[in-house]
C-alpha positions in Angstrom: 13.3 48.2 7.6 12.8 51.3 5.6 14.9 54.3 6.5 14.8 58.0 5.6 18.3 58.8 4.4 18.8 61.2 7.3 17.9 58.5 9.8 20.1 55.8 8.1 23.0 58.2 8.0 22.6 59.0 11.7 22.5 55.4 12.7 25.5 54.2 10.7 27.5 57.2 12.0 27.1 55.6 15.4 27.1 52.0 14.3 29.4 51.4 11.4 28.2 48.7 9.0 30.5 45.6 8.8 31.9 44.5 5.4 29.6 42.7 3.1 27.2 45.4 1.9 27.5 48.3 -0.4 30.3 50.8 -0.5 29.4 53.3 0.7 26.6 51.7 2.8 23.1 52.0 1.3 19.7 52.0 3.0 18.6 50.0 -0.1 21.1 47.2 0.5 19.6 44.4 2.7 22.9 43.7 4.5 23.3 47.4 5.3 19.7 48.0 6.2 19.6 44.9 8.6 22.7 46.0 10.5 21.4 49.6 10.7 18.0 48.4 11.9 19.7 46.3 14.6 21.7 49.4 15.7 18.6 51.6 15.6 16.5 49.1 17.7 19.2 48.7 20.2 19.5 52.4 20.7 15.8 52.6 21.1 15.6 50.1 24.0 15.8 46.6 22.5 19.3 45.9 23.7 19.2 42.8 25.9 15.5 42.6 25.5 14.8 45.6 27.8 12.1 47.2 25.9 11.4 45.6 22.6 7.9 47.0 22.3 9.1 50.5 22.9 12.0 50.1 20.4 9.6 49.0 17.7 7.2 51.8 18.6 10.1 54.3 18.2 10.5 53.1 14.6 6.8 53.2 13.8 4.5 55.1 16.2 1.5 52.8 15.7 0.5 50.2 18.3 -1.1 48.0 15.6 2.2 47.9 13.8 4.2 46.9 17.0 1.6 44.2 17.7 1.9 42.9 14.2 5.7 42.7 14.3 5.7 41.0 17.7 3.0 38.6 16.5 5.1 37.6 13.5 8.2 37.2 15.7 6.2 34.9 18.0 5.1 32.8 14.9 8.7 32.5 13.8 9.8 31.4 17.3 7.0 28.9 17.5 7.9 27.5 14.1 11.5 27.1 15.1 10.4 25.4 18.4 8.1 23.0 16.4 11.0 22.1 14.1 13.0 20.8 17.0 15.7 23.4 16.2 16.1 22.2 12.6 15.6 25.5 10.7 17.0 24.2 7.4 14.8 25.2 4.5 12.9 22.5 2.6 14.4 21.5 -0.7 11.7 23.5 -2.6 12.5 26.6 -0.6 16.2 26.2 -1.1 15.7 25.8 -4.8 13.6 29.0 -4.9 16.4 30.9 -3.0 19.1 29.5 -5.3 17.1 30.6 -8.3 16.5 34.1 -6.9 20.2 34.5 -6.0 21.1 33.5 -9.6 19.0 36.5 -10.8 21.0 39.1 -8.8 22.6 41.7 -11.0 20.6 40.8 -14.1 18.7 43.7 -15.7 15.0 43.8 -15.0 12.7 43.3 -18.1 
């Protein structure tokens, strides 16, 4: 998720980010942004699946966006079901992830 700094600050004030991200927490750090997004969506009605549509709509006030997010989530759920619960990445995907992780911290050129 993308956050305005003010929204991110408000969310993490109510939902402290667990260790593993940036110090101080940063909206640009995936770890921090994911935990903040979870807190934000729960506050907005997604806790226990009560109003997932409404929670996403709170984040982005466009019905097409909410539909797109829910559609993508349904595709992920179907893919997991089709895999028989085996969600391990293919060897090619794991190789790509390993390569990408090896690039972390290197200067961009």
